[in-house]
Z-matrix of the N, CA and C atoms (Angstrom, degrees):
N
C 1 1.473
C 2 1.521 1 110.62
N 3 1.347 2 115.74 1 -45.81
C 4 1.447 3 120.75 2 178.45
C 5 1.520 4 111.25 3 -63.52
N 6 1.355 5 114.94 4 -35.49
C 7 1.461 6 119.67 5 178.70
C 8 1.514 7 111.77 6 -65.31
N 9 1.342 8 116.66 7 -37.60
C 10 1.472 9 120.63 8 178.37
C 11 1.524 10 110.87 9 -65.10
N 12 1.337 11 116.20 10 -40.16
C 13 1.465 12 119.78 11 179.62
C 14 1.523 13 110.70 12 -65.47
N 15 1.332 14 115.20 13 -42.07
C 16 1.465 15 118.87 14 179.33
C 17 1.516 16 111.00 15 -63.59
N 18 1.336 17 115.69 16 -40.74
C 19 1.470 18 120.19 17 179.66
C 20 1.532 19 110.43 18 -64.97
N 21 1.336 20 115.81 19 -41.54
C 22 1.461 21 119.94 20 178.85
C 23 1.521 22 111.34 21 -63.11
N 24 1.334 23 116.65 22 -42.25
C 25 1.454 24 121.10 23 178.87
C 26 1.524 25 111.05 24 -62.27
N 27 1.324 26 116.13 25 -40.51
C 28 1.465 27 120.34 26 179.43
C 29 1.526 28 110.61 27 -66.36
N 30 1.340 29 116.14 28 -39.78
C 31 1.465 30 119.76 29 179.00
C 32 1.523 31 110.75 30 -65.11
N 33 1.323 32 116.44 31 -40.11
C 34 1.463 33 119.92 32 179.15
C 35 1.527 34 110.64 33 -66.79
N 36 1.319 35 116.25 34 -39.83
C 37 1.456 36 119.85 35 178.02
C 38 1.524 37 110.37 36 -64.41
N 39 1.329 38 116.28 37 -42.42
C 40 1.461 39 120.26 38 178.08
C 41 1.525 40 110.45 39 -63.16
N 42 1.336 41 115.90 40 -42.26
C 43 1.471 42 120.15 41 178.84
C 44 1.516 43 111.56 42 -62.83
N 45 1.342 44 116.74 43 -41.11
C 46 1.458 45 120.38 44 179.32
C 47 1.527 46 110.99 45 -63.77
N 48 1.325 47 116.44 46 -43.57
C 49 1.462 48 120.40 47 178.75
C 50 1.526 49 111.38 48 -64.64
N 51 1.329 50 115.83 49 -37.22
C 52 1.465 51 120.34 50 179.42
C 53 1.525 52 111.03 51 -66.12
N 54 1.323 53 116.31 52 -44.56
C 55 1.469 54 120.39 53 178.45
C 56 1.521 55 110.11 54 -62.64
N 57 1.331 56 116.42 55 -43.13
C 58 1.459 57 120.71 56 178.74
C 59 1.519 58 110.98 57 -60.60
N 60 1.319 59 116.13 58 -42.52
C 61 1.468 60 120.58 59 179.53
C 62 1.528 61 110.88 60 -63.00
N 63 1.330 62 116.66 61 -42.83
C 64 1.467 63 120.85 62 179.76
C 65 1.524 64 110.52 63 -62.36
N 66 1.335 65 117.47 64 -42.98
C 67 1.460 66 121.18 65 -179.78
C 68 1.528 67 111.39 66 -65.25
N 69 1.330 68 116.17 67 -41.08
C 70 1.468 69 120.17 68 179.25
C 71 1.529 70 110.42 69 -65.04
N 72 1.336 71 116.09 70 -44.32
C 73 1.465 72 120.06 71 -179.90
C 74 1.529 73 110.88 72 -65.53
N 75 1.334 74 116.94 73 -37.22
C 76 1.462 75 120.34 74 178.69
C 77 1.522 76 110.92 75 -63.90
N 78 1.325 77 115.71 76 -43.65
C 79 1.466 78 118.68 77 178.25
C 80 1.527 79 110.87 78 -65.95
N 81 1.335 80 116.81 79 -41.45
C 82 1.467 81 120.88 80 179.66
C 83 1.531 82 110.82 81 -61.06
N 84 1.329 83 115.54 82 -40.45
C 85 1.468 84 119.69 83 179.34
C 86 1.525 85 110.76 84 -65.46
N 87 1.319 86 117.07 85 -45.48
C 88 1.462 87 120.83 86 179.49
C 89 1.525 88 111.08 87 -61.35
N 90 1.320 89 115.61 88 -39.10
C 91 1.454 90 120.16 89 -177.45
C 92 1.531 91 111.80 90 -71.42
N 93 1.322 92 116.43 91 -48.92
C 94 1.467 93 120.00 92 -176.11
C 95 1.526 94 112.75 93 -73.09
N 96 1.314 95 117.59 94 -26.68
C 97 1.467 96 120.39 95 -179.50
C 98 1.526 97 112.64 96 -82.81
N 99 1.329 98 116.52 97 -9.36
C 100 1.457 99 120.10 98 -179.17
C 101 1.516 100 113.99 99 87.72
N 102 1.336 101 117.23 100 -3.60
C 103 1.461 102 120.06 101 -179.45
C 104 1.526 103 112.14 102 -66.79
N 105 1.322 104 116.46 103 -35.60
C 106 1.461 105 119.63 104 -179.64
C 107 1.524 106 110.69 105 -64.39
N 108 1.320 107 116.65 106 -41.88
C 109 1.461 108 120.55 107 178.39
C 110 1.522 109 110.97 108 -62.10
N 111 1.334 110 116.31 109 -38.26
C 112 1.460 111 119.84 110 178.50
C 113 1.528 112 111.27 111 -67.10
N 114 1.321 113 115.52 112 -42.56
C 115 1.464 114 119.34 113 -179.41
C 116 1.521 115 110.61 114 -59.32
N 117 1.330 116 116.21 115 -38.10
C 118 1.463 117 120.86 116 -177.68
C 119 1.523 118 112.69 117 -82.89
N 120 1.328 119 116.26 118 -5.00
C 121 1.459 120 121.03 119 175.17
C 122 1.521 121 107.95 120 -85.25
N 123 1.328 122 116.68 121 105.72
C 124 1.453 123 121.19 122 -174.05
C 125 1.521 124 113.58 123 -57.54
N 126 1.332 125 117.41 124 -41.46
C 127 1.457 126 120.57 125 -178.15
C 128 1.523 127 111.19 126 -67.26
N 129 1.334 128 116.17 127 -42.33
C 130 1.477 129 120.12 128 179.17
C 131 1.524 130 110.27 129 -63.97
N 132 1.319 131 116.73 130 -45.37
C 133 1.460 132 120.61 131 -179.03
C 134 1.521 133 110.78 132 -64.90
N 135 1.316 134 116.60 133 -37.86
C 136 1.460 135 120.44 134 177.99
C 137 1.525 136 110.65 135 -62.68
N 138 1.330 137 116.87 136 -44.69
C 139 1.466 138 120.87 137 179.78
C 140 1.525 139 111.23 138 -63.60
N 141 1.324 140 116.52 139 -41.76
C 142 1.465 141 120.06 140 -179.94
C 143 1.522 142 111.23 141 -65.65
N 144 1.311 143 115.86 142 -39.60
C 145 1.467 144 120.41 143 179.87
C 146 1.525 145 110.52 144 -65.54
N 147 1.310 146 116.80 145 -43.65
C 148 1.461 147 120.56 146 178.57
C 149 1.520 148 111.11 147 -66.08
N 150 1.339 149 117.19 148 -37.69
C 151 1.467 150 121.23 149 -178.57
C 152 1.525 151 111.76 150 -65.36
N 153 1.319 152 117.01 151 -26.68
C 154 1.468 153 120.34 152 -178.94
C 155 1.528 154 112.29 153 -78.94
N 156 1.308 155 117.40 154 -12.79
C 157 1.462 156 120.12 155 178.51
C 158 1.516 157 112.64 156 63.30
N 159 1.317 158 116.22 157 -124.56
C 160 1.470 159 120.30 158 -177.03
C 161 1.524 160 112.22 159 -68.35
N 162 1.328 161 116.63 160 -15.45
C 163 1.463 162 119.83 161 178.10
C 164 1.524 163 111.89 162 -89.65
N 165 1.324 164 117.26 163 -2.86
C 166 1.453 165 121.40 164 -179.80
C 167 1.521 166 114.34 165 -56.63
N 168 1.338 167 118.64 166 -42.23
C 169 1.468 168 119.36 167 179.23
C 170 1.528 169 113.08 168 -58.42
N 171 1.343 170 116.63 169 -33.45
C 172 1.462 171 118.59 170 -179.71
C 173 1.527 172 111.41 171 -66.67
N 174 1.334 173 116.83 172 -31.43
C 175 1.460 174 120.35 173 176.79
C 176 1.525 175 109.96 174 -66.11
N 177 1.336 176 116.76 175 -46.15
C 178 1.461 177 120.64 176 179.01
C 179 1.521 178 110.97 177 -62.12
N 180 1.325 179 116.31 178 -46.67
C 181 1.471 180 120.76 179 -178.96
C 182 1.525 181 110.37 180 -61.35
N 183 1.335 182 116.13 181 -45.31
C 184 1.462 183 120.10 182 -178.80
C 185 1.519 184 112.22 183 -64.79
N 186 1.326 185 116.85 184 -41.99
C 187 1.463 186 120.21 185 -179.88
C 188 1.528 187 111.59 186 -68.90
N 189 1.322 188 116.95 187 -37.06
C 190 1.463 189 119.32 188 177.18
C 191 1.520 190 110.66 189 -63.11
N 192 1.333 191 116.43 190 -44.23
C 193 1.463 192 120.02 191 178.55
C 194 1.525 193 110.76 192 -62.97
N 195 1.326 194 116.18 193 -42.50
C 196 1.462 195 121.07 194 179.36
C 197 1.522 196 111.25 195 -62.71
N 198 1.326 197 117.20 196 -39.79
C 199 1.460 198 121.44 197 -178.94
C 200 1.522 199 112.03 198 -66.04
N 201 1.330 200 117.07 199 -28.63
C 202 1.457 201 120.33 200 177.92
C 203 1.526 202 110.42 201 -78.23
N 204 1.321 203 116.67 202 -43.84
C 205 1.464 204 120.76 203 -177.41
C 206 1.524 205 111.47 204 -68.60
N 207 1.341 206 116.85 205 -40.88
C 208 1.467 207 121.55 206 177.74
C 209 1.516 208 107.46 207 -99.71
N 210 1.300 209 116.81 208 98.33
C 211 1.458 210 124.15 209 -168.05
C 212 1.528 211 115.96 210 -51.93
N 213 1.334 212 121.28 211 -44.05
C 214 1.474 213 118.91 212 -174.69
C 215 1.529 214 114.76 213 -65.95
N 216 1.326 215 118.60 214 -15.93
C 217 1.463 216 120.29 215 -178.86
C 218 1.526 217 109.10 216 -80.02
N 219 1.331 218 118.50 217 118.18
C 220 1.476 219 120.34 218 179.19
C 221 1.520 220 111.51 219 -73.03
N 222 1.313 221 115.55 220 140.52
C 223 1.467 222 120.07 221 -177.55
C 224 1.521 223 113.02 222 -98.19
N 225 1.333 224 117.69 223 -19.65
C 226 1.469 225 120.32 224 -177.05
C 227 1.529 226 112.99 225 -58.04
N 228 1.349 227 119.92 226 -44.29
C 229 1.476 228 118.77 227 179.04
C 230 1.519 229 113.08 228 -60.68
N 231 1.323 230 116.76 229 -34.81
C 232 1.465 231 120.67 230 179.08
C 233 1.524 232 109.67 231 -67.41
N 234 1.330 233 115.90 232 -41.59
C 235 1.463 234 120.35 233 179.80
C 236 1.523 235 110.95 234 -64.32
N 237 1.314 236 116.79 235 -39.27
C 238 1.459 237 121.09 236 179.50
C 239 1.530 238 110.50 237 -63.92
N 240 1.328 239 116.69 238 -42.98
C 241 1.466 240 120.68 239 178.35
C 242 1.522 241 110.40 240 -63.98
N 243 1.318 242 117.19 241 -37.84
C 244 1.459 243 120.78 242 178.70
C 245 1.524 244 110.50 243 -59.24
N 246 1.331 245 116.08 244 -43.30
C 247 1.456 246 119.50 245 178.49
C 248 1.515 247 112.34 246 -68.07
N 249 1.346 248 116.50 247 -36.49
C 250 1.456 249 120.65 248 -179.55
C 251 1.521 250 111.65 249 -66.66
N 252 1.339 251 117.05 250 -35.03
C 253 1.465 252 121.35 251 -176.16
C 254 1.525 253 111.90 252 -87.52
N 255 1.315 254 116.70 253 -43.48
C 256 1.470 255 120.23 254 -170.23
C 257 1.527 256 114.06 255 -107.20
N 258 1.327 257 117.64 256 -5.36
C 259 1.451 258 119.09 257 179.88
C 260 1.518 259 112.52 258 88.22
N 261 1.334 260 115.47 259 179.74
C 262 1.465 261 120.84 260 -174.22
C 263 1.523 262 113.25 261 -62.19
N 264 1.319 263 116.22 262 -56.05
C 265 1.468 264 120.43 263 -172.40
C 266 1.520 265 112.37 264 -68.33
N 267 1.334 266 116.69 265 -58.14
C 268 1.465 267 119.42 266 -177.43
C 269 1.526 268 111.19 267 -67.97
N 270 1.318 269 116.31 268 -36.60
C 271 1.466 270 119.09 269 178.12
C 272 1.516 271 111.32 270 -61.28
N 273 1.333 272 115.71 271 -42.53
C 274 1.465 273 120.12 272 177.47
C 275 1.519 274 111.00 273 -63.48
N 276 1.326 275 116.67 274 -43.81
C 277 1.463 276 121.16 275 -178.31
C 278 1.527 277 111.46 276 -58.65
N 279 1.328 278 117.39 277 -46.05
C 280 1.464 279 120.33 278 -177.60
C 281 1.526 280 111.44 279 -68.07
N 282 1.319 281 116.23 280 -35.76
C 283 1.461 282 119.81 281 177.62
C 284 1.532 283 110.36 282 -65.93
N 285 1.324 284 116.02 283 -44.80
C 286 1.468 285 120.81 284 -179.63
C 287 1.528 286 110.74 285 -62.48
N 288 1.328 287 117.15 286 -44.65
C 289 1.466 288 120.26 287 -179.52
C 290 1.526 289 110.58 288 -61.73
N 291 1.334 290 116.32 289 -47.75
C 292 1.461 291 119.60 290 -178.66
C 293 1.514 292 112.65 291 -64.11
N 294 1.335 293 116.99 292 -45.26
C 295 1.467 294 120.52 293 -179.01
C 296 1.528 295 110.97 294 -66.41
N 297 1.327 296 116.73 295 -37.85
C 298 1.475 297 120.26 296 178.65
C 299 1.522 298 110.53 297 -64.60
N 300 1.317 299 117.06 298 -43.70
C 301 1.462 300 120.89 299 178.22
C 302 1.522 301 110.24 300 -61.69
N 303 1.328 302 116.53 301 -46.27
C 304 1.457 303 119.98 302 179.68
C 305 1.520 304 112.08 303 -62.51
N 306 1.334 305 116.29 304 -41.19
C 307 1.470 306 120.07 305 179.79
C 308 1.522 307 111.00 306 -63.61
N 309 1.328 308 117.32 307 -41.01
C 310 1.461 309 120.75 308 179.66
C 311 1.528 310 111.39 309 -67.46
N 312 1.334 311 116.80 310 -35.73
C 313 1.468 312 119.94 311 176.84
C 314 1.525 313 109.93 312 -65.45
N 315 1.336 314 117.01 313 -47.57
C 316 1.462 315 121.14 314 179.47
C 317 1.525 316 110.90 315 -61.83
N 318 1.332 317 116.44 316 -43.46
C 319 1.461 318 121.50 317 178.20
C 320 1.529 319 110.63 318 -60.44
N 321 1.326 320 116.76 319 -44.06
C 322 1.462 321 121.58 320 -178.21
C 323 1.525 322 111.59 321 -65.72
N 324 1.335 323 116.53 322 -38.84
C 325 1.464 324 119.99 323 178.23
C 326 1.528 325 110.39 324 -61.81
N 327 1.339 326 115.89 325 -47.44
C 328 1.462 327 120.04 326 -179.65
C 329 1.522 328 111.31 327 -66.08
N 330 1.323 329 117.65 328 -40.19
C 331 1.466 330 120.89 329 -179.09
C 332 1.525 331 110.99 330 -68.15
N 333 1.324 332 116.43 331 -39.95
C 334 1.459 333 120.72 332 -176.49
C 335 1.527 334 112.18 333 -70.15
N 336 1.327 335 115.61 334 -42.34
C 337 1.459 336 119.23 335 -172.69
C 338 1.521 337 114.72 336 -106.39
N 339 1.339 338 117.38 337 -17.08
C 340 1.453 339 118.43 338 -172.93
C 341 1.510 340 117.11 339 -111.13
N 342 1.339 341 118.06 340 -42.73
C 343 1.466 342 120.85 341 -171.75
C 344 1.521 343 112.59 342 -61.77
N 345 1.325 344 117.08 343 -55.34
C 346 1.470 345 120.58 344 -178.38
C 347 1.521 346 111.38 345 -64.57
N 348 1.338 347 116.17 346 -36.64
C 349 1.461 348 119.79 347 -179.47
C 350 1.524 349 110.59 348 -64.66
N 351 1.321 350 117.57 349 -43.85
C 352 1.457 351 120.92 350 178.16
C 353 1.520 352 111.29 351 -63.50
N 354 1.330 353 115.75 352 -39.24
C 355 1.460 354 120.01 353 -179.58
C 356 1.517 355 110.81 354 -66.33
N 357 1.327 356 116.77 355 -38.03
C 358 1.463 357 120.23 356 178.40
C 359 1.524 358 111.31 357 -67.62
N 360 1.333 359 115.79 358 -37.28
C 361 1.461 360 120.15 359 -176.49
C 362 1.523 361 112.39 360 -77.41
N 363 1.349 362 117.23 361 -38.90
C 364 1.463 363 120.36 362 -172.64
C 365 1.522 364 113.68 363 -115.47
N 366 1.329 365 117.60 364 -8.05
C 367 1.452 366 120.85 365 177.98
C 368 1.517 367 112.77 366 61.93
N 369 1.339 368 116.51 367 -139.65
C 370 1.461 369 120.90 368 -176.16
C 371 1.524 370 113.10 369 -73.07
N 372 1.327 371 117.19 370 -6.25
C 373 1.461 372 119.40 371 179.96
C 374 1.524 373 112.76 372 -67.42
N 375 1.341 374 117.83 373 -18.31
C 376 1.464 375 119.49 374 179.03
C 377 1.521 376 112.04 375 -90.07
N 378 1.344 377 118.02 376 -1.65
C 379 1.461 378 119.78 377 179.00
C 380 1.527 379 109.83 378 -66.13
N 381 1.328 380 117.16 379 149.16
C 382 1.454 381 121.78 380 -174.02
C 383 1.524 382 112.86 381 -98.78
N 384 1.338 383 117.25 382 8.39
C 385 1.452 384 119.71 383 179.69
C 386 1.516 385 111.91 384 63.11
N 387 1.337 386 116.36 385 -136.95
C 388 1.467 387 120.27 386 -178.41
C 389 1.518 388 112.12 387 -65.72
N 390 1.348 389 117.83 388 -23.11
C 391 1.453 390 120.06 389 176.89
C 392 1.521 391 112.19 390 -77.63
N 393 1.326 392 115.87 391 -9.09
C 394 1.460 393 119.58 392 -177.64
C 395 1.519 394 113.41 393 -91.53
N 396 1.333 395 118.29 394 5.26
C 397 1.452 396 119.87 395 178.83
C 398 1.525 397 109.71 396 -68.35
N 399 1.310 398 115.70 397 153.53
C 400 1.463 399 120.43 398 -177.84
C 401 1.532 400 112.04 399 -60.00
N 402 1.318 401 116.37 400 -41.20
C 403 1.464 402 119.22 401 179.95
C 404 1.528 403 111.85 402 -65.62
N 405 1.330 404 116.60 403 -43.96
C 406 1.464 405 120.13 404 -179.69
C 407 1.522 406 111.11 405 -63.99
N 408 1.321 407 116.64 406 -43.13
C 409 1.462 408 120.36 407 179.60
C 410 1.526 409 111.13 408 -64.53
N 411 1.332 410 116.14 409 -40.82
C 412 1.463 411 120.32 410 179.24
C 413 1.522 412 110.90 411 -61.85
N 414 1.342 413 116.65 412 -45.14
C 415 1.454 414 120.38 413 179.01
C 416 1.524 415 111.60 414 -64.66
N 417 1.318 416 116.75 415 -38.73
C 418 1.460 417 119.60 416 -179.41
C 419 1.525 418 111.31 417 -65.46
N 420 1.333 419 116.82 418 -39.39
C 421 1.465 420 119.93 419 177.24
C 422 1.522 421 109.78 420 -65.04
N 423 1.331 422 116.49 421 -44.86
C 424 1.462 423 120.55 422 -179.04
C 425 1.529 424 111.53 423 -60.25
N 426 1.329 425 116.33 424 -47.94
C 427 1.465 426 120.43 425 -178.16
C 428 1.521 427 110.56 426 -63.85
N 429 1.341 428 116.81 427 -39.89
C 430 1.465 429 119.72 428 -178.39
C 431 1.523 430 111.46 429 -61.58
N 432 1.330 431 117.03 430 -29.38
C 433 1.469 432 120.50 431 179.41
C 434 1.531 433 111.52 432 -71.30
N 435 1.325 434 117.21 433 -20.66
C 436 1.458 435 120.81 434 -179.25
C 437 1.523 436 112.65 435 -91.55
N 438 1.329 437 117.32 436 -8.86
C 439 1.454 438 121.30 437 -176.43
C 440 1.521 439 109.89 438 -102.83
N 441 1.339 440 118.04 439 110.96
C 442 1.466 441 120.97 440 -175.41
C 443 1.521 442 113.84 441 -66.83
N 444 1.350 443 117.58 442 -18.82
C 445 1.462 444 119.37 443 -179.53
C 446 1.530 445 112.41 444 -89.71
N 447 1.332 446 117.53 445 0.28
C 448 1.457 447 121.77 446 175.84
C 449 1.525 448 108.69 447 -101.00
N 450 1.323 449 117.20 448 127.55
C 451 1.464 450 121.33 449 -176.37
C 452 1.522 451 111.55 450 -62.96
N 453 1.318 452 115.65 451 116.48
C 454 1.468 453 121.42 452 177.69
C 455 1.527 454 110.13 453 -60.22
N 456 1.327 455 116.50 454 -41.96
C 457 1.462 456 121.82 455 -175.54
C 458 1.528 457 111.34 456 -67.08
N 459 1.338 458 116.22 457 -47.92
C 460 1.461 459 120.16 458 -177.72
C 461 1.524 460 111.68 459 -65.36
N 462 1.334 461 116.74 460 -34.47
C 463 1.467 462 119.84 461 176.91
C 464 1.528 463 109.98 462 -64.51
N 465 1.328 464 116.36 463 -39.35
C 466 1.465 465 120.24 464 179.84
C 467 1.526 466 110.85 465 -63.28
N 468 1.324 467 116.28 466 -45.34
C 469 1.460 468 119.69 467 177.59
C 470 1.526 469 111.12 468 -68.45
N 471 1.334 470 115.90 469 -43.49
C 472 1.453 471 119.40 470 -178.44
C 473 1.518 472 112.94 471 -63.06
N 474 1.332 473 116.97 472 -37.40
C 475 1.466 474 120.29 473 179.79
C 476 1.519 475 111.25 474 -63.00
N 477 1.340 476 116.29 475 -32.07
C 478 1.458 477 119.29 476 178.88
C 479 1.512 478 113.21 477 -66.13
N 480 1.330 479 117.38 478 -18.45
C 481 1.462 480 121.83 479 178.88
C 482 1.522 481 112.26 480 -88.83
N 483 1.326 482 116.39 481 -6.15
C 484 1.463 483 121.23 482 178.82
C 485 1.530 484 109.48 483 -99.90
N 486 1.333 485 117.04 484 169.31
C 487 1.475 486 119.30 485 179.48
C 488 1.527 487 114.74 486 -80.95
N 489 1.347 488 119.22 487 10.30
C 490 1.458 489 120.08 488 -178.91
C 491 1.529 490 110.56 489 -59.11
N 492 1.323 491 116.03 490 139.22
C 493 1.457 492 120.39 491 179.91
C 494 1.530 493 110.44 492 -71.97
N 495 1.336 494 117.54 493 141.25
C 496 1.472 495 120.98 494 -176.79
C 497 1.525 496 113.42 495 -53.97
N 498 1.343 497 117.89 496 -40.99
C 499 1.461 498 118.80 497 -177.27
C 500 1.521 499 111.01 498 -68.12
N 501 1.324 500 117.27 499 -32.03
C 502 1.458 501 120.16 500 176.76
C 503 1.528 502 110.64 501 -68.66
N 504 1.327 503 115.83 502 -42.30
C 505 1.466 504 119.96 503 177.89
C 506 1.524 505 110.29 504 -62.04
N 507 1.332 506 116.74 505 -45.08
C 508 1.465 507 121.04 506 -178.49
C 509 1.527 508 110.94 507 -62.62
N 510 1.335 509 117.15 508 -43.25
C 511 1.465 510 120.98 509 -178.28
C 512 1.528 511 111.24 510 -68.64
N 513 1.337 512 116.98 511 -45.32
C 514 1.465 513 120.51 512 -179.96
C 515 1.526 514 110.67 513 -62.46
N 516 1.333 515 116.34 514 -39.84
C 517 1.461 516 120.82 515 178.62
C 518 1.522 517 110.74 516 -65.04
N 519 1.322 518 116.64 517 -45.03
C 520 1.463 519 121.02 518 -178.74
C 521 1.531 520 111.69 519 -61.62
N 522 1.326 521 116.15 520 -47.02
C 523 1.469 522 119.86 521 -178.43
C 524 1.529 523 111.34 522 -66.42
N 525 1.333 524 116.61 523 -35.74
C 526 1.455 525 119.47 524 178.99
C 527 1.515 526 112.93 525 -75.40
N 528 1.314 527 116.57 526 -26.29
C 529 1.462 528 121.60 527 -178.62
C 530 1.526 529 112.69 528 -71.38
N 531 1.302 530 116.69 529 -36.98
C 532 1.465 531 120.70 530 -170.35
C 533 1.528 532 113.15 531 -57.43
N 534 1.350 533 120.17 532 -53.54
C 535 1.470 534 118.27 533 -178.21
C 536 1.528 535 113.51 534 -65.41
N 537 1.341 536 116.64 535 -39.53
C 538 1.463 537 119.89 536 -179.76
C 539 1.522 538 110.57 537 -66.07
N 540 1.324 539 116.33 538 -44.03
C 541 1.469 540 120.43 539 -179.76
C 542 1.518 541 110.88 540 -64.65
N 543 1.328 542 117.26 541 -38.00
C 544 1.456 543 120.14 542 179.42
C 545 1.528 544 110.92 543 -63.94
N 546 1.326 545 116.32 544 -42.76
C 547 1.459 546 119.48 545 -179.30
C 548 1.526 547 111.26 546 -63.80
N 549 1.329 548 116.82 547 -42.06
C 550 1.463 549 119.66 548 178.92
C 551 1.523 550 111.00 549 -66.25
N 552 1.329 551 116.23 550 -41.54
C 553 1.466 552 119.67 551 178.54
C 554 1.534 553 110.60 552 -67.50
N 555 1.330 554 115.80 553 -35.65
C 556 1.466 555 120.18 554 -179.66
C 557 1.527 556 111.54 555 -61.14
N 558 1.316 557 115.93 556 -39.07
C 559 1.449 558 120.78 557 -179.84
C 560 1.521 559 112.31 558 -91.11
N 561 1.319 560 115.98 559 7.14
C 562 1.458 561 119.43 560 -179.63
C 563 1.512 562 113.56 561 -62.52
N 564 1.319 563 116.36 562 -34.90
C 565 1.454 564 119.45 563 -179.55
C 566 1.510 565 113.63 564 -81.99
N 567 1.331 566 115.62 565 -7.55
C 568 1.460 567 120.23 566 -179.31
C 569 1.524 568 108.08 567 -121.59
N 570 1.320 569 116.24 568 91.52
C 571 1.455 570 121.05 569 -171.71
C 572 1.526 571 113.33 570 -83.33
N 573 1.341 572 117.34 571 0.77
C 574 1.459 573 119.54 572 -178.54
C 575 1.519 574 110.59 573 -62.84
N 576 1.290 575 117.16 574 143.40
C 577 1.466 576 122.38 575 -176.44
C 578 1.512 577 112.14 576 -60.76
N 579 1.334 578 116.87 577 -35.33
C 580 1.456 579 119.65 578 -178.77
C 581 1.518 580 111.01 579 -62.33
N 582 1.327 581 115.55 580 -41.59
C 583 1.462 582 119.40 581 -179.93
C 584 1.520 583 111.21 582 -66.92
N 585 1.341 584 116.87 583 -38.65
C 586 1.456 585 119.77 584 178.49
C 587 1.521 586 110.30 585 -65.37
N 588 1.345 587 117.45 586 -35.62
C 589 1.454 588 120.12 587 177.38
C 590 1.523 589 110.88 588 -64.40
N 591 1.327 590 116.13 589 -36.70
C 592 1.464 591 119.54 590 176.58
C 593 1.520 592 110.63 591 -63.93
N 594 1.333 593 115.55 592 -40.15
C 595 1.468 594 119.31 593 -179.73
C 596 1.516 595 110.96 594 -63.71
N 597 1.343 596 116.56 595 -44.54
C 598 1.457 597 120.34 596 -179.65
C 599 1.521 598 110.68 597 -64.66
N 600 1.343 599 116.93 598 -40.07
C 601 1.467 600 120.56 599 178.43
C 602 1.520 601 110.96 600 -61.72
N 603 1.331 602 115.95 601 -41.95
C 604 1.460 603 120.15 602 179.38
C 605 1.524 604 110.91 603 -65.19
N 606 1.340 605 116.64 604 -39.51
C 607 1.461 606 120.49 605 177.83
C 608 1.527 607 110.80 606 -62.19
N 609 1.327 608 116.28 607 -40.98
C 610 1.461 609 120.58 608 178.83
C 611 1.523 610 111.06 609 -62.80
N 612 1.326 611 116.58 610 -42.45
C 613 1.460 612 120.29 611 179.83
C 614 1.517 613 111.37 612 -64.13
N 615 1.332 614 116.90 613 -42.82
C 616 1.467 615 120.41 614 178.14
C 617 1.521 616 110.20 615 -61.85
N 618 1.339 617 115.20 616 -43.88
C 619 1.457 618 119.46 617 -179.83
C 620 1.516 619 112.04 618 -61.14
N 621 1.340 620 116.90 619 -41.42
C 622 1.459 621 119.99 620 -179.97
C 623 1.523 622 111.50 621 -67.39
N 624 1.333 623 116.91 622 -38.43
C 625 1.461 624 120.88 623 179.70
C 626 1.525 625 111.31 624 -61.20
N 627 1.337 626 116.39 625 -32.84
C 628 1.462 627 120.09 626 179.88
C 629 1.518 628 111.12 627 -88.77
N 630 1.330 629 117.15 628 -38.17
C 631 1.454 630 121.17 629 -173.21
C 632 1.520 631 112.62 630 -70.64
N 633 1.339 632 117.39 631 -40.63
C 634 1.463 633 120.20 632 -176.08
C 635 1.531 634 112.14 633 -61.95
N 636 1.348 635 119.23 634 -50.75
C 637 1.471 636 118.19 635 176.62
C 638 1.521 637 112.96 636 -59.84
N 639 1.336 638 117.25 637 -34.26
C 640 1.459 639 120.14 638 179.88
C 641 1.517 640 110.96 639 -65.96
N 642 1.333 641 116.60 640 -41.77
C 643 1.465 642 120.40 641 179.54
C 644 1.518 643 110.01 642 -61.57
N 645 1.331 644 117.40 643 -44.72
C 646 1.460 645 120.85 644 177.80
C 647 1.531 646 111.00 645 -60.67
N 648 1.324 647 115.43 646 -39.61
C 649 1.469 648 119.73 647 -178.82
C 650 1.527 649 110.48 648 -65.50
N 651 1.327 650 116.76 649 -43.32
C 652 1.458 651 120.52 650 -179.50
C 653 1.524 652 111.17 651 -66.93
N 654 1.330 653 116.76 652 -40.42
C 655 1.466 654 120.33 653 179.02
C 656 1.518 655 110.56 654 -64.67
N 657 1.340 656 116.90 655 -42.07
C 658 1.463 657 120.18 656 178.70
C 659 1.511 658 111.20 657 -64.89
N 660 1.348 659 116.58 658 -39.55
C 661 1.471 660 119.95 659 178.53
C 662 1.519 661 110.49 660 -63.22
N 663 1.330 662 116.10 661 -41.99
C 664 1.461 663 120.22 662 179.29
C 665 1.524 664 110.62 663 -65.47
N 666 1.343 665 116.64 664 -41.43
C 667 1.461 666 121.27 665 179.34
C 668 1.524 667 110.80 666 -64.39
N 669 1.330 668 117.04 667 -40.32
C 670 1.471 669 121.16 668 179.77
C 671 1.516 670 110.70 669 -64.37
N 672 1.322 671 117.11 670 -39.04
C 673 1.458 672 120.35 671 178.44
C 674 1.512 673 110.75 672 -64.55
N 675 1.339 674 116.97 673 -38.62
C 676 1.463 675 120.41 674 179.47
C 677 1.500 676 111.77 675 -66.46
N 678 1.349 677 116.67 676 -29.06
C 679 1.453 678 121.26 677 -177.18
C 680 1.532 679 113.37 678 -84.46
N 681 1.337 680 116.50 679 -11.55
C 682 1.465 681 120.00 680 -178.77
C 683 1.518 682 110.02 681 -66.84
N 684 1.348 683 116.83 682 136.49
C 685 1.470 684 120.12 683 179.57
C 686 1.535 685 111.17 684 -65.18
N 687 1.296 686 113.99 685 143.01
C 688 1.462 687 118.29 686 178.05
C 689 1.491 688 113.69 687 88.56
N 690 1.339 689 118.63 688 -2.66
C 691 1.448 690 121.97 689 -179.57
C 692 1.512 691 109.79 690 -79.18
């Protein structure tokens, strides 16, 4: 029985290393071939999207998912182009679909290869205590989606290492994606730096409005637990 567990852990570790290698090689190929530079060129991406006609949305969706799974690729330029080509509503929709797909892929990779392996190696020492509750984890994922200075990609991978339920992660990600994606798509037609600065400022304000009450709630919950008799 112990031998089976050890073998499973080794297979998961090998799988994790293999996935990591594939992602690194994919990014290296995109970078050295010049494709990454083209993707980040808003005018080039806009022309390619328009040239594809009805298939243009699939390019945006695919690139958004790719940008989430391969962390170094920024997704904001893709979202801006989506808004510039398809407008506020449709541009937002394609960005949300692509980012949601990418987040679920990243979450699944971490959950499949990382969560159980960490638990086997460290046991209960990796538990998050009161911060590990399903509600707290769900709120933390949701808030992180509203904060532009928090890596969307790393949160997706990191959440897969926690005990959060997949449907909670998917829902929190979706709800957090909508306002951010709309703002990026809204400014898609206005590529001037000043307008983008306004968008980022607005995102920061939204994030603070949600994050501050959450912090107070978590602190109060922690304080209440400390005050419970028998603790």
